[in-house]
C-alpha positions as CSV (number, residue, x, y, z in Angstrom):
1,M,-20.3,-12.0,-12.2
2,K,-17.7,-14.7,-11.4
3,S,-15.8,-14.0,-8.0
4,K,-12.9,-11.3,-8.8
5,I,-9.8,-12.5,-7.1
6,F,-7.2,-9.0,-7.1
7,A,-4.4,-7.7,-4.8
8,F,-2.9,-4.0,-4.0
9,F,0.6,-4.3,-4.8
10,N,3.6,-2.0,-4.8
11,Q,6.8,-3.3,-4.3
12,K,6.8,-0.2,-1.9
13,G,5.8,0.6,1.6
14,G,3.7,3.6,2.5
15,V,1.7,4.2,-0.9
16,G,-1.4,3.3,0.4
17,K,-2.1,-0.4,0.1
18,T,-3.7,-1.4,3.1
19,T,-5.6,1.9,3.7
20,S,-7.0,1.3,0.0
21,S,-7.6,-2.5,0.5
22,I,-9.5,-1.6,3.7
23,N,-11.6,1.2,2.4
24,L,-12.3,-0.6,-1.2
25,A,-13.3,-3.7,0.6
26,I,-16.3,-1.9,3.0
27,N,-16.8,0.0,-0.2
28,L,-18.5,-2.5,-2.2
29,S,-19.5,-4.6,0.4
30,S,-21.8,-1.3,0.8
31,L,-22.6,-1.4,-2.3
32,N,-24.4,-4.9,-1.9
33,Q,-21.2,-7.0,-3.1
34,K,-20.1,-10.3,-1.0
35,V,-16.7,-9.4,-0.1
36,L,-13.6,-11.6,1.7
37,L,-10.6,-9.1,2.5
38,I,-7.5,-11.3,3.1
39,D,-4.7,-9.7,4.9
40,F,-1.7,-11.7,4.0
41,D,1.1,-9.1,5.5
42,P,2.7,-10.7,8.3
43,L,2.4,-7.1,10.0
44,A,-1.0,-7.7,9.9
45,N,-2.1,-3.8,9.3
46,A,-5.0,-4.4,7.7
47,S,-6.1,-6.8,10.6
48,L,-5.6,-3.9,13.0
49,G,-6.9,-0.9,10.7
50,I,-10.3,-2.9,10.4
51,G,-10.1,-3.3,14.3
52,I,-9.1,-6.3,14.7
53,Y,-6.9,-7.8,17.3
54,N,-4.1,-10.1,17.5
55,N,-5.4,-12.6,19.9
56,A,-4.3,-16.3,20.3
57,N,-7.3,-17.5,19.1
58,L,-7.3,-16.1,15.3
59,K,-5.9,-18.0,12.9
60,S,-3.9,-16.5,9.7
61,L,-3.4,-18.3,6.3
62,F,0.0,-19.8,7.7
63,S,-2.4,-22.6,9.7
64,V,-3.7,-23.1,6.1
65,Y,-0.3,-23.8,5.0
66,I,0.7,-26.4,7.8
67,D,-2.9,-28.3,7.3
68,E,-3.7,-26.5,10.4
69,A,-7.0,-25.5,9.7
70,K,-8.9,-25.3,6.6
71,I,-9.3,-22.3,4.9
72,E,-13.3,-21.4,5.4
73,N,-12.6,-22.4,8.9
74,I,-10.6,-18.6,9.6
75,I,-12.4,-16.6,8.1
76,I,-13.9,-14.0,10.2
77,K,-17.8,-13.3,9.6
78,N,-19.7,-10.1,8.5
79,V,-17.0,-7.8,10.4
80,F,-18.6,-4.8,8.4
81,Y,-21.7,-4.6,6.7
82,D,-21.3,-8.0,4.4
83,L,-17.5,-8.1,4.8
84,D,-15.7,-11.5,6.0
85,V,-11.5,-11.1,6.7
86,I,-8.9,-13.6,7.0
87,C,-6.8,-11.8,9.4
88,A,-3.1,-12.2,9.2
89,K,-0.8,-12.5,12.4
90,K,3.5,-12.3,12.5
91,D,3.5,-16.3,12.2
92,L,3.2,-15.4,7.7
93,I,7.1,-14.9,7.8
94,N,7.5,-18.4,8.3
95,I,6.0,-19.5,4.9
96,K,9.2,-19.8,2.7
97,D,8.0,-22.0,-0.3
98,F,5.4,-23.5,-2.4
99,K,5.7,-27.0,-0.7
100,N,6.9,-28.2,-3.7
101,S,7.2,-26.4,-7.4
102,N,4.1,-27.9,-8.4
103,D,2.1,-27.4,-5.4
104,N,0.2,-23.8,-5.1
105,W,-1.8,-24.5,-1.9
106,F,-3.0,-20.5,-1.5
107,L,-5.0,-21.0,-5.1
108,K,-6.3,-24.1,-3.9
109,A,-7.3,-22.9,-0.6
110,L,-9.4,-19.8,-2.5
111,Q,-11.1,-22.6,-5.0
112,K,-12.6,-23.8,-2.2
113,I,-14.4,-20.8,-1.5
114,K,-14.5,-17.8,-4.2
115,H,-17.6,-19.3,-5.6
116,N,-19.2,-17.4,-1.9
117,Y,-17.7,-14.3,-2.7
118,D,-18.4,-11.1,-5.7
119,F,-14.7,-10.0,-4.7
120,I,-11.7,-11.5,-2.4
121,I,-9.2,-8.6,-2.2
122,I,-6.0,-9.4,-0.9
123,D,-3.3,-7.0,0.9
124,T,0.0,-7.3,0.1
125,P,3.4,-7.1,2.1
126,P,6.0,-4.5,0.3
127,G,9.2,-6.1,-1.6
128,F,8.5,-9.0,-3.9
129,N,8.8,-12.1,-1.6
130,I,8.0,-15.7,-1.2
131,I,4.7,-14.3,-0.2
132,N,4.3,-11.9,-3.5
133,K,5.2,-14.6,-5.6
134,L,2.5,-16.7,-4.3
135,I,-0.1,-13.9,-4.7
136,L,0.5,-13.0,-8.0
137,K,0.3,-17.1,-8.9
138,T,-3.1,-17.1,-8.0
139,I,-4.9,-13.3,-8.4
140,T,-7.0,-12.4,-11.5
141,D,-6.3,-8.7,-11.6
142,I,-4.3,-6.3,-9.8
143,I,-4.6,-2.7,-8.7
144,I,-1.3,-0.9,-8.5
145,P,-1.6,2.2,-5.5
146,I,1.1,5.0,-5.7
147,Q,2.2,7.9,-4.3
148,P,2.4,10.8,-6.5
149,Q,6.3,10.9,-5.6
150,Y,9.8,11.4,-7.4
151,F,10.8,7.4,-8.0
152,A,6.4,7.1,-8.7
153,L,7.3,6.3,-12.6
154,D,10.4,4.2,-11.9
155,S,8.4,2.1,-9.2
156,L,5.5,1.5,-11.7
157,F,7.8,0.6,-14.7
158,K,10.1,-2.0,-12.0
159,I,6.3,-3.1,-11.2
160,L,5.0,-3.5,-14.9
161,A,7.9,-5.6,-15.8
162,L,7.9,-7.7,-12.7
163,I,4.3,-8.7,-13.9
164,K,5.2,-9.3,-17.7
165,L,8.0,-11.8,-16.3
166,N,6.1,-13.6,-14.4
167,N,3.0,-14.0,-16.9
168,S,6.5,-15.2,-19.1
169,I,6.8,-18.2,-16.7
170,S,3.8,-19.0,-15.4
171,F,0.6,-20.4,-16.8
172,H,-1.5,-18.0,-14.7
173,K,-1.7,-14.7,-15.9
174,T,-2.4,-12.0,-14.2
175,K,-3.8,-8.5,-15.4
176,I,-3.6,-5.5,-14.3
177,L,-7.0,-4.0,-13.5
178,G,-5.9,-0.4,-12.8
179,I,-3.2,1.9,-11.4
180,L,-4.3,4.1,-8.6
181,L,-3.4,7.6,-7.5
182,T,-3.4,8.5,-3.8
183,M,-2.5,10.6,-1.1
184,F,-2.8,13.1,-3.8
185,D,-2.5,16.9,-2.9
186,Q,-3.2,19.1,-5.8
187,R,-1.5,22.4,-3.9
188,I,2.0,20.5,-4.1
189,N,3.2,20.8,-7.8
190,L,5.6,17.7,-8.4
191,A,2.2,15.9,-7.0
192,K,0.4,17.5,-9.9
193,D,3.3,16.8,-12.5
194,V,3.8,13.1,-11.3
195,Y,-0.1,12.6,-12.4
196,Q,0.4,14.3,-15.8
197,K,3.1,12.1,-16.3
198,V,1.4,8.8,-15.1
199,S,-2.2,10.1,-17.4
200,T,-0.1,10.6,-20.4
201,I,2.3,7.0,-20.2
202,F,-0.5,4.8,-18.7
203,K,-3.6,6.4,-19.6
204,Q,-5.1,3.0,-20.7
205,H,-4.9,1.6,-17.0
206,L,-4.9,4.9,-14.3
207,F,-8.1,5.4,-12.7
208,K,-10.4,8.1,-13.0
209,T,-10.6,8.2,-9.5
210,I,-7.6,10.0,-7.4
211,I,-7.9,9.4,-3.9
212,Y,-7.0,12.7,-2.0
213,K,-4.5,13.1,1.0
214,N,-7.5,13.2,3.6
215,I,-6.7,13.1,7.6
216,K,-9.7,11.4,8.2
217,L,-8.0,8.2,6.6
218,A,-5.1,7.9,8.7
219,E,-7.1,8.7,11.5
220,A,-9.9,6.1,10.3
221,I,-7.1,3.2,10.2
222,A,-5.6,4.3,13.4
223,Y,-9.3,3.9,15.1
224,G,-9.5,0.5,13.2
225,K,-12.6,1.4,11.3
226,P,-13.4,2.1,7.5
227,I,-13.5,5.7,6.4
228,N,-17.8,5.6,6.0
229,I,-18.0,3.8,9.5
230,Y,-15.4,6.5,11.1
231,D,-16.8,9.2,9.3
232,K,-20.6,8.4,9.3
233,Q,-21.7,12.0,8.3
234,L,-19.5,11.7,5.5
235,K,-18.1,15.4,5.9
236,T,-15.1,14.3,3.4
237,K,-15.7,13.2,0.1
238,N,-15.9,9.1,0.3
239,Y,-13.7,8.6,-2.5
240,Y,-13.2,4.8,-2.2
241,F,-16.8,4.4,-2.6
242,I,-16.6,6.4,-6.5
243,L,-13.6,4.2,-6.9
244,A,-16.1,1.0,-6.0
245,Q,-18.6,2.0,-8.6
246,E,-15.6,2.6,-11.6
247,I,-14.6,-1.1,-10.4
248,L,-17.9,-2.5,-10.7
249,N,-18.3,-0.6,-13.8
250,K,-15.2,-1.9,-15.4
251,Y,-16.6,-6.0,-14.2
252,E,-19.9,-5.0,-16.2
């Protein structure tokens, strides 16, 4: 299988991008996949959520951007299972442009290492900024996490329009791997209504796996651990493991 490079993308914050990036990465790794998790958000929540805390010796992709380091030298190896990580730091906010209109330095960097991985998963910042523009011109696929709230459909339509526009002006085409419903609480009527509408309108894109609201997920992130490391007894169902299996089946 060729290396698959995808990002969790939504211009809204608080929809489960970071939680999903971490837990999908670790569960793919537990299924004997070699995975690289890239934290490309200056807030560095994915780094913190997997137990990598900021220190002066760690380097982010900003070091690659300014030609201070090679990408292979900033990778933290075997954080959990067969999972490698590139952490984020606040210096990422200094990434301003593509250096020149024809230079996708991020794509060039990934091309040097992608043969080492089955999956490269990128956690993105909210909004549509230069970092996300760069990511969309680099990844092969996109996963759109949505929380079943009132504005979920409006957000989805905007993201799909953005991807369509980006594909129309770029040689690089990004495909939708799937729409992921997160933080789903089946006790709430609005959540069920949103799910029904999304499953009707976007049936071909919607993952079968639903990520249910679970306090253990929030606790795990706070302690810097993926859910299957934090909750070793798996007292709560690991929906990210099911999602990992579904994604592997998509690529077969």
